[in-house]
C-alpha positions in Angstrom: 2.9 -2.2 10.0 5.0 0.0 12.5 3.4 3.0 14.1 5.6 6.0 12.8 5.7 9.5 14.4 4.6 12.2 12.3 7.5 14.1 10.9 7.9 16.7 8.2 10.2 16.8 5.5 10.6 20.0 3.0 12.7 20.0 0.2 13.4 23.3 -1.5 14.3 24.2 -5.0 13.9 27.6 -7.2 13.3 27.0 -10.8 11.3 29.8 -12.9 10.0 27.6 -15.5 9.9 23.9 -16.2 7.8 21.0 -17.8 6.7 17.9 -15.9 4.7 15.2 -17.8 2.9 17.8 -20.1 2.2 20.4 -17.0 3.6 23.8 -17.8 5.3 24.7 -14.6 5.0 28.8 -14.1 6.1 31.6 -11.9 5.1 35.4 -12.6 1.6 37.2 -12.4 -1.8 35.6 -12.4 -1.2 31.8 -13.4 -4.3 29.8 -14.1 -5.8 27.9 -11.0 -4.9 24.7 -13.1 -1.6 25.6 -13.8 1.2 24.2 -11.2 3.4 26.9 -9.9 7.1 26.4 -8.7 7.9 27.3 -5.5 4.4 26.3 -4.0 4.3 24.0 -1.1 1.9 21.2 -0.9 1.1 19.0 2.4 1.2 15.1 1.7 -0.2 12.6 4.4 1.6 9.6 3.8 1.0 6.1 5.1 3.4 4.7 2.4 6.9 3.8 3.3 8.6 6.8 4.5 11.8 6.0 2.4 10.0 5.7 -0.9 8.0 8.9 -0.4 10.9 11.0 0.5 12.6 9.7 -2.7 9.5 10.7 -4.6 9.4 14.0 -2.8 13.1 14.8 -3.8 12.8 14.0 -7.3 9.6 15.8 -7.7 10.9 18.9 -6.1 13.9 18.9 -8.0 12.1 18.5 -11.2 9.2 21.2 -10.6 10.3 23.6 -8.1 7.3 22.6 -5.8 7.8 22.0 -2.2 6.3 19.1 -0.2 5.7 18.8 3.4 5.5 14.9 4.1 3.3 13.8 7.2 4.0 10.2 7.9 1.5 7.7 9.6 -0.2 4.5 9.3 -3.3 4.0 6.8 -5.9 4.0 9.3 -4.3 6.7 11.3 -4.0 9.1 8.6 -7.4 8.2 6.9 -9.4 8.6 10.2 -7.4 11.8 10.8 -8.5 13.1 7.1 -12.0 12.1 7.9 -11.8 14.0 11.3 -10.5 17.2 9.6 -12.9 16.9 6.9 -12.9 20.1 4.5 -10.7 21.7 6.9 -7.6 19.2 6.6 -4.4 20.9 5.7 -3.5 17.7 3.6 -3.2 18.1 -0.3 -2.4 14.3 -1.1 -3.2 11.1 0.9 -1.0 8.3 0.0 -1.7 4.8 1.6 0.0 1.5 1.8 -3.1 -0.5 1.5 -6.8 0.7 0.1 -9.4 0.3 2.4 -8.2 3.4 4.4 -8.5 5.1 1.0 -11.9 3.7 0.4 -12.8 5.1 3.8 -11.9 8.8 2.7 -13.5 8.3 -0.7 -16.7 7.2 1.0 -16.6 10.3 3.1 -16.7 12.5 -0.1 -13.3 14.2 0.6 -11.4 13.5 -2.6 -11.2 15.2 -5.8 -11.4 13.5 -9.3 -8.0 12.7 -10.5 -6.9 14.3 -14.1 -7.7 11.5 -16.7 -3.7 11.7 -17.9 -2.8 10.6 -14.6 -5.5 7.8 -14.5 -4.3 6.7 -18.0 -0.7 6.0 -16.7 -1.9 3.3 -14.5 -3.8 0.2 -16.0 -7.7 -0.3 -14.7 -7.0 -3.3 -12.6 -4.8 -1.3 -10.1 -7.3 2.0 -10.1 -11.1 2.1 -9.0 -13.3 2.8 -11.5 -14.7 5.9 -10.0 -11.5 7.8 -10.7 -11.1 9.5 -7.3 -7.5 8.0 -6.8 -5.2 5.6 -8.4 -2.8 2.9 -7.6 0.7 4.0 -6.9 2.3 0.4 -6.2 1.5 -3.0 -5.1 2.4 -5.7 -2.9 1.4 -9.6 -2.9 -0.2 -11.7 -0.2 2.5 -14.6 0.5 2.9 -17.5 3.2 6.2 -16.8 4.7 7.5 -20.3 5.9 10.7 -21.6 7.6 12.5 -23.8 5.0 13.9 -26.2 7.6 10.4 -26.9 9.2 8.3 -27.2 6.3 8.7 -28.9 2.9 6.8 -28.0 -0.4 4.5 -31.1 -0.2 3.4 -29.8 3.3 2.5 -26.4 2.3 -1.4 -25.4 2.1 -2.9 -25.2 -1.2 -5.0 -22.2 -0.1 -4.8 -19.5 2.4 -8.4 -20.8 3.5 -6.6 -24.1 4.7 -4.8 -22.3 7.5 -7.8 -22.2 9.5 -8.1 -26.0 9.8 -6.9 -27.8 13.2 -3.6 -29.1 11.4 -2.1 -25.7 11.6 -2.7 -24.9 15.2 0.0 -23.1 16.9 2.1 -23.4 13.5 1.2 -20.0 12.2 1.3 -16.3 13.0 0.2 -13.0 12.0 -0.1 -9.3 12.7 -3.8 -9.5 13.0 -4.6 -5.9 14.2 -2.5 -4.5 11.5 -3.8 -2.8 8.3 -1.8 -5.2 6.0 -3.6 -8.2 7.5 -7.0 -6.2 7.4 -6.7 -5.5 3.6 -6.1 -9.2 3.1 -9.3 -10.2 4.9 -11.1 -7.5 3.2 -10.0 -9.3 -0.2 -11.1 -12.5 1.4 -14.5 -10.9 2.3 -15.1 -9.6 -1.4 -14.1 -12.9 -2.8 -15.7 -15.5 -0.2 -18.5 -13.7 1.4 -19.3 -13.0 5.2 -19.8 -16.5 6.4 -16.8 -18.0 5.1 -14.6 -15.3 5.9 -15.9 -15.2 9.6 -15.5 -19.2 10.0 -11.8 -18.3 8.6 -11.3 -15.8 11.0 -12.4 -17.9 14.0 -9.9 -20.6 12.7 -7.1 -18.1 12.8 -8.1 -17.0 16.2 -7.6 -20.6 17.5 -4.4 -21.4 15.4 -2.2 -18.4 15.1 0.5 -16.6 17.3 -0.4 -12.6 17.1 2.4 -10.0 16.8 2.3 -6.1 16.7 3.9 -6.0 13.5 4.6 -8.0 10.2 8.4 -8.1 10.6 8.5 -9.9 14.0 6.2 -12.2 12.1 9.2 -12.8 9.7 11.4 -13.1 12.6 9.3 -15.9 14.2 9.5 -17.8 11.1 13.2 -17.5 10.6 14.0 -18.6 14.2 11.2 -21.5 13.9 9.1 -20.0 16.6 6.3 -20.6 14.0 6.2 -22.8 10.9 4.6 -19.8 8.6 3.3 -16.4 8.8 0.8 -14.3 6.7 2.3 -11.4 5.4 3.2 -9.3 2.0 6.1 -10.4 0.0 8.4 -7.4 0.5 9.2 -7.8 4.0 11.7 -10.5 3.1 13.0 -9.0 0.1 13.8 -5.8 2.5 15.6 -7.8 5.3 17.6 -9.8 2.6 18.6 -6.8 0.9 20.0 -5.6 4.6 21.6 -8.2 7.0 19.2 -11.4 6.2 19.1 -11.8 10.1 15.6 -12.2 10.1 14.8 -14.2 6.8 17.8 -16.3 6.2 15.7 -19.6 7.1 12.4 -18.1 5.1 11.0 -19.3 1.9 8.1 -17.7 0.0 5.0 -19.6 -1.0 3.1 -17.7 -3.5 -0.8 -19.4 -3.6 -1.4 -18.2 -7.2 -4.7 -19.9 -8.8 -6.6 -16.8 -8.1 -6.6 -17.8 -4.2 -7.6 -15.2 -1.8 -3.8 -15.9 -0.4 -2.8 -14.6 -3.9 -4.4 -11.0 -3.4 -2.5 -8.0 -4.7 -2.9 -5.1 -2.5 -2.8 -1.7 -4.0 -1.5 1.3 -2.4 -3.5 4.6 -3.1 -2.8 8.1 -4.1 -5.5 10.7 -4.1 -5.9 14.4 -4.1 -8.1 16.1 -1.5 -11.1 17.8 -2.7 -10.4 20.7 0.0 -6.7 21.0 -1.3 -5.6 24.7 -1.4 -3.0 23.8 -4.2 -4.9 21.4 -6.6 -3.0 21.9 -9.6 0.3 21.1 -7.7 -1.3 18.1 -5.8 -2.5 16.9 -9.2 1.3 17.1 -10.4 2.4 15.1 -7.4 0.1 12.4 -8.4 1.1 12.2 -12.3 4.7 12.3 -11.3 4.8 9.3 -9.2 2.6 7.3 -11.7 5.0 8.6 -14.3 7.8 6.5 -15.9 10.5 8.7 -13.7 8.4 8.3 -10.7 7.6 4.4 -11.2 11.7 4.1 -12.0 12.1 5.5 -8.4 9.7 2.5 -7.1 11.7 -0.2 -9.4 15.3 1.1 -8.2 14.3 1.5 -4.7 14.6 -0.6 -1.5 11.0 -0.7 -0.5 10.8 -4.0 -3.1 6.8 -3.1 -3.9 5.4 -3.7 -7.3 5.4 -1.0 -9.8 2.0 -0.4 -11.5 2.3 2.7 -13.7 3.8 3.8 -17.0 4.6 0.3 -18.3 7.6 0.2 -15.6 8.9 -3.2 -14.8 9.2 -4.2 -11.1 12.5 -4.7 -9.6 14.1 -7.6 -11.1 14.0 -9.8 -8.0 10.5 -10.1 -7.6 8.2 -12.6 -9.2 6.5 -10.6 -12.1 3.2 -9.5 -11.2 1.8 -11.2 -14.3 3.1 -14.8 -12.9 1.1 -14.3 -9.4 -2.4 -15.1 -11.0 -4.0 -12.9 -8.5 -7.8 -12.8 -8.2 -9.7 -10.1 -9.2 -10.5 -7.7 -6.6 -11.7 -4.1 -7.0 -9.4 -2.0 -4.8 -12.3 0.6 -4.6 -14.6 -1.7 -3.0 -12.7 -3.1 0.2 -15.1 -2.8 3.1 -13.0 -1.8 6.1 -16.0 -1.2 8.5 -17.5 -4.9 7.6 -14.2 -6.5 8.1 -13.8 -4.9 11.4 -17.2 -6.3 12.5 -16.1 -9.8 11.4 -12.7 -9.4 13.3 -14.5 -8.2 16.2 -16.9 -11.2 16.1 -14.0 -13.5 15.7 -12.2 -11.8 19.0 -9.2 -10.4 17.0 -10.1 -7.0 17.4 
């Protein structure tokens, strides 16, 4: 995951009265505090792909007249900033790539309960039970491997196998990145502390580490390593561009409810301190609506859709075929995982 500089994007429109997914957009005197108002400006702290969120913002502003300031950063960077700012945060909405950062903000009691109509747009498996945030997209864990170096019979049956001595020097990962830590968080939930720590120590011995997942993909492609742990979309994004970092790469889906089949949920939430809660709630309802999810389906991020029954990009393996383990996205424990990774020497 690349650290991105903060930037501001403001898209303006002037519409007097519009309807968005059942929410009346009004201008004029004394609107209700629960009624979104065209011309209002909200601030989104965005750890999602900047291009995807920019596309959502443009469509939302065009439809509603609500303006959006978009500030981009990484999951943990933005989550920690919100926690430090507390009730004084200027953010109205928080979007993440992975759920551990969202869980930390939730545990700090800084999130508002989402409107039930928004929650109803996303299946229960892609949002926590508490209702303080919802899934907005998803990505699948995969093993990217060099098809010239590894053949199907040589592939590991489980992600857990990669800690064994036979993989020493053959694999890579961006172990300090939020993506890898989310995968480990799922393993911690599924396998427990002892098994996760043992696996991490094996990865410490076996894996070459990289600052980001794109260099992992490139190293696999060049044959510097035989395989790398990352999310599926890196290869799809590269293939849609030049293919220079993925032409020799194949993707291995572990399936069978393995920790390596973990599907990470990207989260969206409204801050309890939001000065524009009606507009912030409308933004979350929009991006999980059919229109918002079609932006994701037809875009270039190649993440999975999770809302309003919109299918994923047809190039992707359907979510229903991934055989992902059941992991509650609201209980991924980032502090405990950080402790384990520190004990293993990965942080």
